[in-house]
N, C-alpha and C positions, 0 to 999 in steps of 0.2 A: 854732613853729608846721609847720615841716617835721619835725620828730620827731615830733610830735601825729598829721598828717594821716598819715606814712607807719605810725605803730603801729595807727590805726583802720580803714586798709585791711587792713593783715594781720589784724586782729580780725575782720574782715568777710569774710575770705576764709576763716577758721577757722571763723566763727560758723554753726553748722548752724539750721536750722527744726525745732525741734521740737513745735509746736504750732499749731492754727488756731483764731482767735478769731472768731465773726462777730457785728457790732454792729449792732443795728436799731433806730433812735431813735423809731420810729413806729407801733409796732405795735399802739396802741391805737385808732389811726384808721385805719390801711391794714393790711390783712392780705391781701393777696394772693399775698404771699410768706411761706415759713417760713426759718427761720436752714438748715434742711437744704436748701432749695433752692439757696441762694446757696454753700452747702458742696460740694455735689454738682458745682455748675459749675465751682468753681475748681479741685477736684481733678480734673475730667474736662478743663479746659483747660490744667491744669499737672501733670501726672503726677508729675514730679520735683519734689515739694514736701516734704513731711514727711522728715527725716532729710537733706535737702541744703543746701548753701551758699545763705544768704539773696541774696549778690549775683548768684547764678547764676539766681534767680527772676524772670520778666519780669514784674515789677510793673505797668507801664503796659498792656502787651497784656490781662492777667486784667480791669483795671478797664475797658478798653474794651469788651471782650467783657459783662462785666456791666451797663455802660450800654445795651446793646442791648437786653436785657428791657425790655418795655413798661411795665412797672411800677415801674420803678427811675428816680429823680431826679437821685440824686448816690451817687456809688461813689468810695471812698478806699480804697487798701492801703498798708500800711506794716508796719514791725515793730521791734521792741525789743533791746535788748543782751542780752535772755536768751532770744533768738531765737523769741520769739512772734510770730506773723504775724496781723496785724489786718485785717479786712476790714468796713469801716463801711458803710451804705448807708442812705439816705431813699428812701422810695417814694413815689409819685405818691399826692396825696389827690384824688380826685374829688370835684366839685362838682354833677353832673347825671348821670342815667343815661336815656341816651336807649332807648325802645322802639320799633323799626322796625314798620313794616304787616305785614313776614315774620315777626314776632316775634324778632327778633333784637335782641341788647341792647349797646349801646356807653356805655362811662366816656367824659365829658371831665374834664380838670381844668381849673383858672382860666387855665392858659395855653393852652387848646386842643389839649393832646395826649389822643390817641384811643386808647383801648385797650379790649380786650374782657373780659366777666365772666371770674372763676376761681375755682374751687372754690365752697364752700358761704358766702364771706364776703358780705354784703350790707349796705353802708355806708347808713346813716340820711341821705339826701340826696335832693334835688328828683328830682321823676320828670318826663320830658317825652316825648309822644309824638305820632303823627300824621301826616301827610303828608311826612315827611323824606325827601329824596333819598338813594337809595341808590343804589350802585354799585360796582365792582371796585375801582375807585381808593381807597375805604375801605379796602380790604384791605391795600394796599402803603403807607402813609403813615403817619406817625407823631405828624404835627400837622397840624390842618386847613388851616393856611395854607400849607402843601405842594401843595394841591390846584390842578390846574392849570386846571380849570373853575370860579372862584370865583363867577360868575353861577349857575351849575348848581346850587352846593352853599350858597349865600348864607346860608340859614336855620341852618346849622351856626354858623356864624361869629354871627351874630345872636343865637343861643340864648346863647351864651358872654356877650357882652354884657349880656344880661338877667340871667342867673344871678349875674354878677359883680356888676351893679348892686345885687339884689336882699340878695345874702350881705353885703354891706357896711352895711347898716340892720338892725339887730336886731330892730325892728317888722316888716319885710318879710320878714326870713327867717323869723322863727316865724309868719307869717300865710299867705305861700303855699305852696302844697304840691306842685301841678301846673302843667306848661305844657303846652299842647296847640296845636299847629301844623294848622289848619284847609287844608279845600280851597281857600280863595279865599286860599292863601299869607301868613296872617294868625296871630298870635300871641294865644293867649287863656290868661288864667291862672285858676287854680282855687283859690280861697282856705280857709284851715282856719275861719275863722268867718263865717257869712253863706252863704245859700243863692244867691248870684248869680254871673253869670258875668261875668269883666272882659275886655273885647276891648282889647288892646294895639296892635294892630295889627302895626308892624316895630320895630325897635330903635333908631329916631331918636327924639329928645327925650327920652329917659327919665326926667329927672331934673324936666323940666314934666309929664311925664304922670303921674308917681308924687307930685309936690308937689299937683297936683288932685285926686288921688285920697285923699290924706290930708285934705285940706281937706274933702272931701266927707263921708269916717268918721267927722273929727271933728265938723263942723258939721252933718251932716245926718243920717246912720247914727244917731249917737248919740242922737238924739233921737226918730226917727221910726222906728227899729228896724230890723235889719241882714237880715231878709228882705222889706221893701218892695219892691225893685226885683229881677227877673230878669236884668236886661243893666245893665253899666255899660260904656259905650263911651268909649275914651280916646282913639281913633285918630286924630282930628281935632285941628287945630292948636288948642293950649290951649283945647279945649272937652271939658266933661263932658257927655254924653247918657244918660239913663238912663230904662229902658222897665220901667214899672209892670208886676207880675205881671197 
């Protein structure tokens, strides 16, 4: 064992980095970053890379630098016995795009990480707009859980709860296309099928609210028509209040 470890250590001292390979596992879902973006960052961070001993390269420092990118969820760097250095990354997958009153766009993933749109890539995800609170603090955080004034930005955390709940159900995921946060600080849902407005209220009791809505869909709208009601109000405890056109 001692001889083997000694041999391995000596070989690593002699092993030179002769190639850099970027592996991105999720380019079909997230295209915020290209392979060249990661490659440029690595070569900028570690100028002594290609042609240098692999054991002299600060792999952990480079990994940490890659993870500072708002679009990166995971980053791993390693090399093989042929001197090929690999960088494997996993990008964040947004679940909702928030369009603010000022026209600025924000992406949120299922864990509440916040990042700005980049390039021409536009994922096919839920859209949210309306009276969302904006502030300089949004520019300095990575996750909405880091907000110091959670009450001030409560609709942001509520939005994640609503979107995550919808995305767990294939029916709701295909039916709900937009979320609107109105001036009364209530969430409204815009469905794909049916010319009605759904008043959700807040993010409390979502399971009950959507259960009641599904019952209305199956036992009411299926027979009476999807355009009979103008508004469907779910915000009151265990009630569904419908307003006809």
